[in-house]
N, C-alpha and C positions, 0 to 999 in steps of 0.2 A: 340276391346274388345271382349273377349270370351262371347258368349251368355249363360245365365243361363238356367238351365233345369227345365221344368215343370213336376213334378211327380204326376201322378194320383195314389194315394195310397189306395188300397183296405183295408178296416178295418175289413172285415169279417162280420158275422151275428149280432154282438153286444157285445160279451164278449171280452174285451181287451186281455185276455189270448189266444185267438184264432188267433190273428194277426201273420203275419210272422215276422221273425227276422229282415228282411230288412225294413218292415214297421215301426217297433219299432225304429230302428236306425234312419231312416229319420225323424220321428216325434220328437225324443228327440234332434235332432240337427237342427231343422227347423228354418230358419230366417223369412220366409214368409209362412203363412198358409191360404189357402182359403177353404171355405166350403159353401155348399148350406143350406138354411133354409127357412122356411115359415116366412113371415113378423111378427115380434113381438115374435118369438120363438127362443130358443137357437139353435135348430137344433140337430137332432139325431146324426149326425156324430161328431159334436163338443162335444156333451155330452160323447160319447164313449171315447174320448181322454183326458178327464179331468185329470189333474195331470201329463200328459205325455209331454206337450209342454214346451219349455223354457219360462221363464218369459219375456224374451226380444223379443219373436216372435211377428211379426206384423201380425195381423189377418185381413182377408178380407172376410166379410160375403156377400154371394151372395143370395139376397132375391128374391124368385120367385115373379113375378108380378101377377101370377094367379095360382091357384091350382084346386079347384073345384067350383070356383065362376061362371064360365060359362062352358057350355059343350064343349068337345073336338071337336065336329062337327062345332062349331061356328068359322068362319074364323078369328075372333079376337084372338082366343086361340093361334094358330100357329104364328100369326103376333107378338103378345106380347112376346111369348117365344123366337122367333127368334131374336127380338131386344135385349132381355135380354141376350141371349147367346153371341151376338155380342159385347155387352158392357163388359161382363165378359172376353171375349177373348181378347179384346183390353187392358184391365188392365193387364192381365197375360203376354201378349206379351210385353208390355212396361217394366215390371219387368225383363223379360228375356233379352230384348235388353240392359238393364242396368247392365247385368251380374249377376242378382240375381236368385238364385234357389227358386222355389215355390213348396210347398207341397199342393196338392188339396186332401182334405179328401173325400173318396168315401165309402159309405155304401156297404157292400157286396163286389162283384167283379166289378171293374170299367167297364169291357166290357160286363156286363150282365144286360141289361135294366137300366143302370145308367145314371144320368144326365151328368156325366163327358164325356161321349161319344160325346155329342154335342160340347163340348169345344175341345176335341181331334181332331175331324174332321176339325175344323176351325183353329187349331193351328199347326197341324202336318207338314205343308209345310212352316211354318213361324218361328218356334222355336223348339229347341230340346225338345221332349216330351218322357217320359218314364213311362210305366204303370207297377205298382206292383200288381200282381194278388192276390186274396184272396179267402177264403172259401165263398161260396154263401149263401144267406139267406135260400134257399130251402134245401141245404145240412144240415144247422143247424137245420132246421125244421124236416126233416125226421129222423135225429139222435135223436132228442128230443122224438120221438115216441117210440124209443127202438127197432125198427124193420127195416131190410134192405128195401130199396125202390125197388130194382130190384133183380131178380134171373135169372141165366142161360141166356136165349135168350130174356128176357123181353124187350120190347120197351117202353121207357119212353117218355112221351109227356108233354111239358110245355105249358100251355095255359094262356092267359090273360082273366080275367073275364069280360072285357069290350067288348069281341066279341059278336056277335048276338047269341041268345039262341040256334037257330037251328044248328049253326056251332059248338058251344060248345058241344052240345049233340052228334053230328056226330063224332067229333074228340075224344071225351071221349069214345065212343063206339068202336073206331078203335084202341085203345091202350091197353097195358098191365098194365102199371103203370102211375100215373098221378100226376102232380103238377099244381095247379091253383093259379095264383097270381093276384094282384090288385083287391082284393075282394071288400072291402068297401061297397058301396051302391048296389053292384051287387049280394049280397048273395042269395037273393030269386031266382034270375035267375040261379045262379050256382046250387042251390038245385034242381030246376026243371030239369035242364039239366042232373044232376047226376041220378035222378030218371028215366029219359027217357033212359039213357044209362045202367041202371041196376047196378049202382055203389054206390048208396046213402048209403046203409048199411055198405059199406066197407070204407067210407070216414072219414078222420080225419081233425080236425081244429086245427092248431097250431098258437098261437098268441105270438108275441114278442119272437121268437125263440132265445135261447141262451142269453136272457136278464134277469135281475133280476125278472121281472114280467111275465116270460114265463108261458103260459097256453097250455095244451095239452088235447084235448077233442074229443071224438067221435062226428062227426058232428051231428048225430041224437040226441045227448044229449045237444048240445050247445043251449044257449038262443037265442031267436029271436032278430032281429034288425040289425042295421048296425054294422059291425065289424071294428076294428081298421085298419089303413093302413098296419101295420106290421102283416098281417094275411095271412096264406097259407093253402089251402086245399090239402090234399094228399090222394092218393089211392095207396096202396102198390101192387107191382106185385106178382104173385103167380107162377112164372115160374119154369123151370127145376132145380132140385137139385140132388146131388149124392145120 
């Protein structure tokens, strides 16, 4: 029996109109659909494709065993996630072995800090896997500001807010244009690092980019407190122009 293909389908930053034609075609013809979500939640990826899936599609919700309940530095964190990814991989591999194609929903681009990458690495030598690229969340965010992120020879740096503060500040100071992701509870640390790098007054905060509840604000004007998961801090480059 010919093995089925596991498709890691990038959904883009949140607006269904920004999906690729290929992603749309795969979704509307899917027999099996898998997606990540937090326990008890619908899941952002599944919400994006509402109304696009066939009524007969068999859905497989992959619920994270842990998100922010324990710190990443705790050995249990990686152990729990590793076991989770192994279980999800086994299910997808079984479907493939039975000749079934599976569409795995991926927010943003599947190969850019996405959970699908962990399945891909486990599946790629055991089943046919195809990745459908998409517009990244950060692209959707800088477009929402209405200004280009880079000019001329600008160097763009993408940082995770989970990095130590001194490393954040150093890397911020060494770049021309900046994207900071995984903000959440790290906002105060990000603000301090931006101030140290002399970039605070140029920074923007974009929440829920390209989604119905999108918000674009100068970081200095943003309210205090924890920001949503779908938040990105940007500093636009000011490089060479004709």
